[in-house]
SERO-4910 file (N, C-alpha, C, O; in steps of 0.05 Angstrom, whole numbers):
BEGIN
 pado doro    nc1    nc2    nc3   cac1   cac2   cac3    cc1    cc2    cc3    oc1    oc2    oc3
  Met    A    261   -521    194    268   -498    178    299   -495    175    314   -500    193
  Asp    A    305   -485    151    333   -482    144    344   -459    161    334   -436    161
  Thr    A    366   -464    176    378   -444    192    399   -429    180    411   -411    192
  Lys    A    405   -434    153    424   -418    138    409   -398    123    386   -401    117
  Thr    A    423   -376    116    409   -355     98    405   -368     72    424   -381     61
  Leu    A    381   -366     60    377   -377     34    379   -356     13    370   -334     15
  Ile    A    392   -365     -8    396   -349    -32    376   -361    -51    379   -384    -58
  Ile    A    354   -346    -59    331   -359    -75    331   -347   -103    327   -323   -106
  Pro    A    335   -364   -121    334   -356   -150    306   -348   -158    287   -362   -151
  Ala    A    303   -327   -172    275   -316   -181    272   -325   -211    290   -323   -227
  Ile    A    249   -334   -218    242   -339   -245    215   -322   -249    193   -330   -241
  Asp    A    220   -298   -262    196   -281   -270    186   -288   -295    200   -289   -315
  Leu    A    159   -292   -297    147   -305   -320    132   -280   -335    117   -266   -322
  Lys    A    136   -277   -359    120   -259   -378    117   -271   -403    137   -277   -416
  Asp    A     93   -275   -412     85   -290   -436     99   -316   -440    108   -323   -461
  Gly    A    101   -329   -417    111   -357   -419    141   -357   -419    152   -379   -421
  Gln    A    155   -336   -418    184   -332   -418    194   -326   -391    179   -317   -374
  Cys    A    221   -331   -384    234   -324   -363    248   -296   -368    266   -294   -385
  Val    A    241   -275   -354    249   -250   -360    257   -235   -332    252   -245   -310
  Arg    A    270   -211   -336    274   -195   -312    267   -167   -321    272   -158   -344
  Leu    A    256   -152   -300    247   -124   -304    267   -106   -289    281   -115   -272
  Arg    A    267    -81   -297    281    -59   -282    259    -43   -268    242    -33   -283
  Gln    A    257    -41   -243    239    -27   -226    212    -32   -236    196    -12   -237
  Gly    A    204    -55   -243    176    -65   -250    165    -55   -275    141    -57   -279
  Glu    A    182    -44   -294    172    -36   -321    170    -59   -340    190    -71   -349
  Met    A    146    -65   -346    141    -89   -364    152    -83   -392    161   -102   -405
  Glu    A    153    -58   -402    164    -52   -428    194    -58   -430    204    -64   -452
  Gly    A    208    -56   -410    236    -60   -409    245    -86   -402    268    -89   -393
  Ala    A    229   -107   -404    236   -134   -396    257   -144   -413    257   -140   -437
  Thr    A    277   -159   -401    298   -172   -412    293   -201   -411    290   -212   -389
  Val    A    293   -215   -436    284   -243   -436    312   -260   -434    331   -257   -448
  Phe    A    310   -277   -411    334   -294   -407    331   -325   -416    350   -340   -419
  Ser    A    305   -332   -418    300   -361   -427    273   -364   -437    255   -351   -426
  Asp    A    268   -380   -457    241   -385   -467    233   -410   -457    212   -420   -464
  Asp    A    250   -421   -438    243   -448   -425    243   -447   -395    263   -457   -384
  Pro    A    222   -436   -381    226   -433   -352    230   -457   -336    241   -457   -314
  Ala    A    221   -482   -349    223   -506   -333    252   -514   -335    262   -524   -315
  Ala    A    266   -512   -357    293   -518   -360    310   -499   -340    331   -507   -329
  Met    A    300   -474   -336    315   -457   -320    312   -466   -291    331   -465   -276
  Ala    A    288   -474   -284    285   -484   -256    301   -508   -251    311   -511   -229
  Lys    A    304   -525   -270    323   -548   -266    352   -542   -263    367   -555   -248
  His    A    360   -519   -279    386   -509   -278    391   -499   -247    412   -507   -235
  Trp    A    374   -483   -237    378   -474   -208    379   -495   -189    394   -495   -169
  Leu    A    362   -515   -194    360   -539   -175    388   -553   -177    399   -561   -156
  Ala    A    399   -556   -202    425   -568   -204    448   -551   -191    467   -562   -180
  Gln    A    444   -527   -192    462   -510   -178    463   -507   -147    479   -495   -134
  Gly    A    442   -521   -137    441   -525   -108    420   -506    -95    420   -502    -71
  Ala    A    402   -496   -111    381   -482   -100    363   -496    -81    355   -519    -87
  Arg    A    355   -485    -59    339   -500    -37    311   -488    -37    293   -497    -22
  Arg    A    306   -468    -55    278   -458    -59    278   -441    -84    298   -429    -92
  Leu    A    256   -441    -96    252   -422   -121    230   -404   -116    210   -409   -103
  His    A    234   -378   -129    215   -357   -126    204   -351   -153    219   -342   -171
  Leu    A    177   -356   -157    165   -350   -184    147   -325   -182    135   -320   -161
  Val    A    146   -310   -203    128   -288   -206    113   -288   -232    125   -288   -253
  Asp    A     89   -287   -231     72   -286   -254     67   -257   -259     49   -244   -248
  Leu    A     84   -245   -276     85   -215   -282     60   -206   -296     49   -185   -290
  Asn    A     51   -223   -316     27   -215   -330      3   -216   -308    -15   -199   -306
  Gly    A      5   -237   -292    -17   -239   -275    -20   -216   -251    -41   -210   -240
  Ala    A      6   -205   -246      7   -184   -225     -8   -159   -238    -21   -143   -224
  Phe    A     -5   -157   -263    -17   -132   -277    -46   -136   -282    -62   -118   -278
  Ala    A    -54   -162   -290    -81   -169   -297    -99   -176   -272   -124   -173   -274
  Gly    A    -88   -183   -252   -101   -189   -226   -114   -218   -227   -132   -225   -212
  Lys    A   -103   -234   -245   -111   -261   -245    -87   -276   -261    -72   -263   -276
  Pro    A    -86   -306   -256    -62   -319   -266    -61   -318   -296    -82   -320   -309
  Lys    A    -37   -315   -306    -34   -314   -336    -12   -331   -344     -9   -334   -369
  Asn    A      5   -343   -328     25   -360   -336     24   -387   -323     44   -399   -316
  Glu    A     -1   -397   -321     -2   -422   -305     11   -447   -317     20   -465   -303
  Ala    A     10   -447   -345     24   -469   -359     53   -470   -354     65   -491   -350
  Ala    A     64   -447   -353     95   -445   -347     99   -453   -318    119   -466   -312
  Val    A     80   -446   -299     83   -453   -271     82   -483   -269     98   -495   -255
  Arg    A     62   -495   -283     58   -524   -283     83   -539   -293     91   -559   -281
  Gly    A     94   -528   -313    119   -541   -323    144   -539   -305    162   -556   -305
  Ile    A    142   -519   -290    167   -515   -270    161   -536   -247    180   -550   -239
  Ile    A    137   -537   -237    130   -555   -215    137   -584   -227    149   -599   -213
  Glu    A    130   -590   -250    136   -619   -259    165   -621   -261    176   -643   -255
  Ala    A    180   -601   -270    208   -603   -272    225   -607   -246    245   -621   -245
  Val    A    214   -594   -225    231   -598   -200    218   -617   -180    231   -626   -160
  Gly    A    194   -625   -185    182   -645   -170    178   -636   -139    170   -614   -133
  Asn    A    184   -654   -123    182   -648    -92    208   -641    -82    212   -638    -57
  Asp    A    227   -637    -99    256   -633    -90    261   -608    -72    277   -609    -53
  Ile    A    247   -587    -78    250   -560    -64    224   -548    -63    206   -554    -80
  Pro    A    220   -529    -42    195   -514    -43    197   -493    -64    218   -485    -72
  Val    A    173   -485    -73    170   -464    -93    150   -445    -84    127   -452    -77
  Gln    A    156   -421    -83    137   -399    -75    129   -384   -102    145   -382   -122
  Leu    A    104   -375   -101     96   -360   -126     78   -338   -118     60   -341   -101
  Gly    A     82   -315   -133     64   -290   -130     57   -281   -157     67   -291   -177
  Gly    A     38   -261   -157     30   -250   -180      1   -258   -188     -4   -281   -197
  Gly    A    -17   -241   -185    -46   -244   -194    -61   -262   -176    -81   -274   -185
  Ile    A    -54   -266   -150    -67   -283   -132    -88   -266   -117    -81   -253    -98
  Arg    A   -113   -268   -126   -133   -248   -113   -158   -262   -100   -176   -249    -89
  Asp    A   -158   -290   -101   -179   -306    -87   -172   -333    -79   -152   -345    -87
  Leu    A   -189   -343    -61   -183   -368    -47   -181   -392    -69   -166   -412    -65
  Glu    A   -195   -389    -88   -197   -413   -108   -171   -415   -124   -162   -437   -130
  Thr    A   -158   -390   -131   -131   -392   -141   -110   -402   -124    -93   -417   -133
  Ile    A   -111   -395    -98    -92   -406    -81    -96   -438    -77    -77   -453    -75
  Glu    A   -120   -445    -76   -123   -475    -73   -115   -490    -99   -104   -512    -98
  Arg    A   -120   -479   -122   -110   -491   -145    -80   -492   -148    -69   -512   -158
  Tyr    A    -67   -470   -140    -39   -471   -142    -24   -490   -120     -3   -501   -125
  Leu    A    -37   -492    -96    -28   -510    -76    -30   -539    -85    -12   -555    -81
  Asp    A    -53   -544    -99    -59   -572   -110    -39   -579   -131    -31   -602   -135
  Leu    A    -30   -557   -145    -11   -560   -168     16   -570   -157     31   -585   -170
  Gly    A     22   -560   -131     47   -568   -120     63   -544   -110     85   -546    -99
  Ile    A     51   -521   -113     64   -496   -101     64   -500    -72     45   -510    -61
  Thr    A     87   -492    -57     89   -495    -31     77   -470    -15     62   -472      5
  Tyr    A     85   -446    -26     77   -421    -14     65   -403    -35     79   -399    -55
  Val    A     42   -391    -32     32   -371    -47     39   -342    -34     40   -339    -10
  Ile    A     45   -323    -51     50   -295    -44     30   -276    -50     26   -269    -74
  Ile    A     17   -266    -30     -4   -244    -37      9   -217    -33     22   -211    -13
  Gly    A      5   -199    -54     15   -174    -50     -5   -152    -53    -11   -139    -33
  Thr    A    -15   -145    -78    -33   -123    -80    -58   -128    -63    -68   -110    -48
  Ala    A    -69   -152    -66    -94   -159    -53    -92   -156    -24   -112   -148    -11
  Ala    A    -69   -162    -12    -65   -158     16    -70   -131     24    -84   -126     44
  Val    A    -59   -112      9    -61    -83     17    -89    -73     11   -100    -58     26
  Lys    A   -101    -80    -12   -126    -69    -19   -150    -83     -5   -170    -70      1
  Val    A   -147   -109      0   -167   -123     13   -156   -141     35   -154   -165     33
  Pro    A   -149   -128     57   -136   -144     79   -152   -165     90   -142   -185    101
  Gly    A   -178   -163     88   -196   -187     96   -189   -212     80   -189   -234     91
  Phe    A   -182   -209     54   -176   -232     36   -151   -244     48   -151   -269     52
  Leu    A   -129   -230     55   -106   -242     67   -112   -258     91   -104   -282     94
  His    A   -128   -245    110   -135   -258    134   -149   -284    129   -144   -304    142
  Glu    A   -168   -284    109   -183   -310    102   -164   -330     91   -166   -354     97
  Ala    A   -145   -320     75   -126   -339     63   -107   -353     85   -102   -377     84
  Cys    A    -99   -337    103    -82   -347    124    -98   -368    141    -86   -388    151
  Asp    A   -125   -363    146   -139   -382    162   -147   -408    145   -150   -430    156
  Ala    A   -150   -404    120   -159   -427    102   -134   -445     97   -136   -470     97
  Phe    A   -110   -433     94    -87   -446     84    -62   -441    104    -41   -431     95
  Pro    A    -64   -446    129    -43   -441    146    -16   -452    139    -15   -476    131
  Gly    A      6   -437    141     33   -447    134     39   -445    105     60   -453     95
  His    A     18   -434     89     25   -434     60     23   -406     48     25   -403     24
  Val    A     19   -384     65     11   -359     54     35   -339     64     40   -335     88
  Met    A     48   -326     44     67   -305     50     53   -280     40     34   -282     24
  Val    A     64   -256     49     55   -232     40     79   -217     26    101   -217     38
  Gly    A     75   -205      4     94   -190    -11     90   -159     -6     69   -149    -13
  Leu    A    109   -145      6    107   -119     10    126   -104     -5    150   -107      1
  Asp    A    121    -90    -23    139    -73    -42    136    -45    -36    114    -34    -36
  Ala    A    160    -33    -30    157     -6    -20    179     11    -31    200      1    -40
  Lys    A    174     37    -31    193     60    -39    191     80    -19    169     89    -13
  Gly    A    211     88     -7    212    109     13    195    101     35    182    118     47
  Gly    A    191     74     43    177     69     65    146     64     62    132     55     81
  Lys    A    136     72     37    111     69     30    105     45     11    122     38     -5
  Val    A     83     34     14     75      8     -1     65     15    -28     49     33    -31
  Ala    A     74     -1    -47     62      3    -76     45    -22    -82     49    -43    -70
  Val    A     26    -18   -101      9    -39   -109      6    -38   -139     17    -20   -153
  Asp    A     -9    -58   -149    -14    -61   -177     11    -61   -194     15    -44   -212
  Gly    A     28    -82   -189     54    -82   -204     70    -59   -202     83    -51   -221
  Trp    A     70    -48   -178     86    -25   -168     77      2   -183     90     22   -180
  Ser    A     55      0   -198     46     24   -214     34     45   -195     33     69   -203
  Lys    A     25     39   -173     13     59   -154     24     57   -126     25     35   -114
  Leu    A     33     81   -117     43     83    -89     21     90    -70      6    109    -75
  Thr    A     19     76    -47     -2     83    -30      9     98     -6     33    101     -3
  Gly    A     -7    105     11      0    120     35      7    103     60     14    113     81
  His    A      6     76     54      9     57     76     40     54     84     57     50     67
  Asp    A     45     57    111     73     52    118     78     22    119     61      6    129
  Val    A    102     14    108    108    -14    104    110    -28    130    102    -52    132
  Gly    A    122    -15    151    126    -27    177    100    -31    192     99    -51    207
  Asp    A     79    -14    189     54    -17    201     37    -39    190     24    -53    204
  Leu    A     38    -42    162     25    -64    149     39    -92    154     26   -113    156
  Ala    A     64    -92    157     80   -118    163     70   -126    191     62   -149    194
  Lys    A     69   -111    211     61   -118    237     32   -128    237     25   -147    250
  Arg    A     15   -113    222    -13   -123    221    -16   -152    208    -30   -170    219
  Phe    A     -1   -156    185     -3   -182    172     10   -204    187      2   -227    184
  Glu    A     29   -198    203     41   -216    220     20   -230    238     19   -254    243
  Gly    A      2   -210    248    -20   -219    265    -40   -237    251    -53   -253    264
  Tyr    A    -42   -234    226    -60   -253    212    -49   -280    209    -64   -298    202
  Gly    A    -23   -283    213    -13   -312    211      1   -317    185      1   -340    175
  Val    A     15   -297    172     30   -302    148     55   -318    155     65   -315    177
  Glu    A     65   -335    137     87   -351    138    113   -333    140    131   -337    156
  Ala    A    113   -315    123    138   -297    119    128   -273    105    106   -271     94
  Ile    A    148   -251    104    143   -227     90    165   -224     72    189   -227     79
  Ile    A    158   -219     47    179   -215     25    177   -186     19    158   -175     10
  Tyr    A    201   -173     25    204   -145     25    221   -136      1    244   -145     -2
  Thr    A    209   -120    -16    222   -112    -39    225    -83    -39    205    -69    -36
  Asp    A    251    -73    -42    257    -45    -44    256    -37    -75    275    -42    -90
  Ile    A    232    -25    -81    228    -21   -113    250     -6   -124    258    -11   -147
  Gly    A    261     14   -109    281     32   -121    307     17   -127    323     28   -142
  Arg    A    312     -8   -116    334    -22   -124    331    -46   -141    351    -57   -151
  Asp    A    305    -56   -144    300    -82   -157    309    -80   -187    300    -62   -201
  Gly    A    325    -98   -195    333   -100   -223    354    -79   -231    362    -78   -254
  Met    A    363    -63   -210    381    -42   -217    411    -51   -208    430    -37   -214
  Met    A    413    -74   -195    439    -84   -186    455    -63   -171    479    -60   -177
  Ser    A    444    -49   -154    456    -28   -138    458    -35   -108    464    -17    -92
  Gly    A    454    -60   -100    460    -69    -73    433    -69    -59    414    -56    -66
  Val    A    434    -88    -37    409    -90    -23    405    -68     -2    424    -61     12
  Asn    A    382    -58      2    377    -37     22    376    -51     50    355    -56     62
  Ile    A    401    -57     60    403    -72     87    389    -57    108    375    -69    124
  Glu    A    393    -30    110    383    -13    134    352    -16    134    340    -21    155
  Ala    A    340    -12    110    310    -12    109    299    -40    116    279    -43    130
  Thr    A    312    -60    105    304    -88    111    307    -96    140    289   -110    151
  Val    A    328    -88    153    332    -93    182    309    -78    197    297    -88    216
  Glu    A    305    -54    189    286    -35    203    257    -50    203    242    -49    222
  Leu    A    253    -63    180    226    -75    177    226   -101    195    206   -107    209
  Ala    A    248   -117    193    249   -144    206    250   -143    235    238   -159    249
  Arg    A    263   -125    245    269   -123    274    247   -127    294    249   -142    313
  Pro    A    224   -111    289    200   -115    308    183   -140    303    164   -144    318
  Leu    A    189   -155    284    172   -176    274    184   -204    284    208   -208    287
  Gln    A    164   -223    288    171   -250    294    172   -268    271    186   -288    272
  Val    A    158   -261    249    160   -279    225    184   -271    208    192   -248    208
  Pro    A    194   -290    195    217   -284    177    213   -264    156    191   -262    146
  Val    A    233   -250    149    232   -232    127    253   -241    106    276   -246    112
  Ile    A    243   -242     81    261   -247     58    265   -224     42    246   -213     32
  Ala    A    290   -217     39    296   -191     23    295   -197     -7    301   -219    -17
  Ser    A    286   -175    -21    286   -178    -49    291   -152    -62    280   -132    -51
  Gly    A    307   -150    -83    313   -126    -95    342   -116    -92    349   -107    -70
  Gly    A    357   -117   -112    384   -104   -110    408   -120   -106    430   -110   -109
  Ile    A    404   -146    -99    429   -164    -93    444   -167   -119    433   -172   -141
  Thr    A    471   -162   -115    488   -160   -138    513   -178   -138    520   -190   -159
  Asn    A    524   -179   -116    548   -194   -115    551   -207    -87    533   -207    -71
  Leu    A    576   -220    -84    582   -233    -58    583   -214    -33    577   -222    -11
  Asp    A    590   -190    -38    590   -170    -17    561   -167     -4    558   -164     21
  Asp    A    541   -168    -23    514   -166    -14    506   -190      3    493   -188     23
  Val    A    515   -212     -5    511   -238     10    522   -234     38    509   -240     57
  Arg    A    547   -225     40    560   -224     65    543   -204     82    539   -211    105
  Lys    A    535   -182     73    521   -162     89    492   -176     98    485   -173    122
  Leu    A    480   -189     83    456   -203     89    458   -225    112    441   -229    130
  Cys    A    482   -239    109    486   -260    130    492   -248    158    487   -259    179
  Ala    A    504   -224    156    513   -211    181    487   -203    197    488   -201    221
  Val    A    464   -199    183    440   -189    196    419   -211    199    396   -205    205
  Arg    A    427   -237    194    407   -258    197    392   -260    223    368   -266    224
  Thr    A    409   -254    244    396   -255    272    374   -233    275    358   -234    294
  Glu    A    374   -215    257    351   -194    260    326   -206    246    306   -191    245
  Gly    A    326   -229    236    302   -241    225    301   -242    195    280   -249    184
  Ile    A    321   -235    182    324   -235    153    335   -263    145    359   -268    147
  Thr    A    319   -280    136    326   -310    132    336   -316    103    347   -337     98
  Gly    A    332   -299     85    340   -303     57    338   -278     40    330   -257     49
  Ala    A    345   -282     16    346   -262     -5    340   -274    -32    351   -295    -39
  Ile    A    322   -261    -45    314   -267    -74    333   -253    -92    339   -230    -88
  Thr    A    343   -268   -112    360   -256   -132    353   -263   -160    346   -286   -165
  Gly    A    353   -245   -179    345   -247   -207    367   -240   -227    385   -255   -235
  Arg    A    365   -214   -233    384   -205   -252    410   -211   -250    423   -218   -270
  Ala    A    422   -209   -224    450   -214   -220    459   -243   -226    481   -246   -236
  Ile    A    443   -263   -222    449   -290   -228    447   -296   -258    460   -313   -269
  Tyr    A    430   -281   -271    425   -283   -299    447   -269   -317    455   -279   -339
  Glu    A    455   -246   -306    476   -233   -320    505   -238   -311    524   -229   -322
  Gly    A    505   -254   -290    532   -266   -283    550   -248   -263    574   -253   -261
  Thr    A    538   -229   -251    553   -212   -229    554   -229   -204    572   -225   -187
  Leu    A    534   -248   -201    531   -266   -177    532   -295   -186    514   -304   -201
  Asp    A    552   -309   -178    551   -338   -182    535   -349   -162    541   -347   -138
  Phe    A    513   -362   -169    493   -375   -148    505   -395   -133    500   -393   -109
  Arg    A    519   -413   -141    529   -435   -126    549   -423   -107    548   -432    -84
  Ala    A    565   -405   -113    583   -392    -94    570   -377    -74    579   -376    -51
  Ala    A    549   -363    -83    534   -345    -63    521   -363    -41    524   -358    -18
  Gln    A    506   -386    -49    496   -403    -27    516   -415     -9    512   -417     15
  Ala    A    540   -424    -22    563   -435     -6    573   -414     15    579   -421     37
  Leu    A    575   -389      7    584   -368     24    562   -364     47    568   -362     71
  Ala    A    537   -362     38    516   -359     59    515   -382     79    509   -377    102
  Asp    A    521   -406     70    522   -430     87    544   -426    106    541   -432    130
  Glu    A    568   -416     97    590   -414    114    589   -392    135    600   -394    157
  Leu    A    576   -370    126    573   -345    144    550   -345    161    551   -331    182
  Ser    A    528   -358    155    503   -357    170    508   -361    200    520   -382    206
  Pro    A    501   -346    218    504   -350    247    484   -372    255    462   -375    244
  Lys    A    494   -387    275    477   -408    287    458   -394    305    466   -381    323
  Ile    A    430   -397    299    412   -385    317    393   -406    327    375   -400    343
***
């Protein structure tokens, strides 16, 4: 396992293109590339040690919608780095197909909250390959592409899902995602501290100051951060961010 804080480039897929959303609003998507495979190669060349893919159409439809683009990305990066993927993963057959395709980790979000038995089955069937995505606002979990806020407390669900055997928890602060307003360090630490599984932060990372803050809390169990809009709009230089994370990450 990498002992340094990972800065993980996001490639969000909508209609076969690489886009970014603001707070999950599909209508407000900004297109950054019409060639996701080329974008994946770019981040690999910049020193990325993992990629984070999201099938946005799939997240809303409840089934994969950008599989061709995912396939292209896997072919582009080969076995050089792990690739994690979320969005529309609601059954074991889909997980098996993606793992056969070369995806390293699948991320289950909405289905984990709505059908916890499915997440439990997935962890049993594909140990070491299942992560859970918990997207929250004000401590409450959201589902269905963030369109619905539930009454579930994010910390309670994280503890339950850890018991199922998830590989990691990806925590997104919806209020900050795509807004480039900084990572919600306090909420992320509060989530990670009681857990044994790693937590990957998502949402709000903007600049090198955010990287410094994340590295300072790595010993709390926060092993990485996903970044999207900041690296596409240029407020965060990816290569510099990962270099800084390598330099600052405490030895644990």
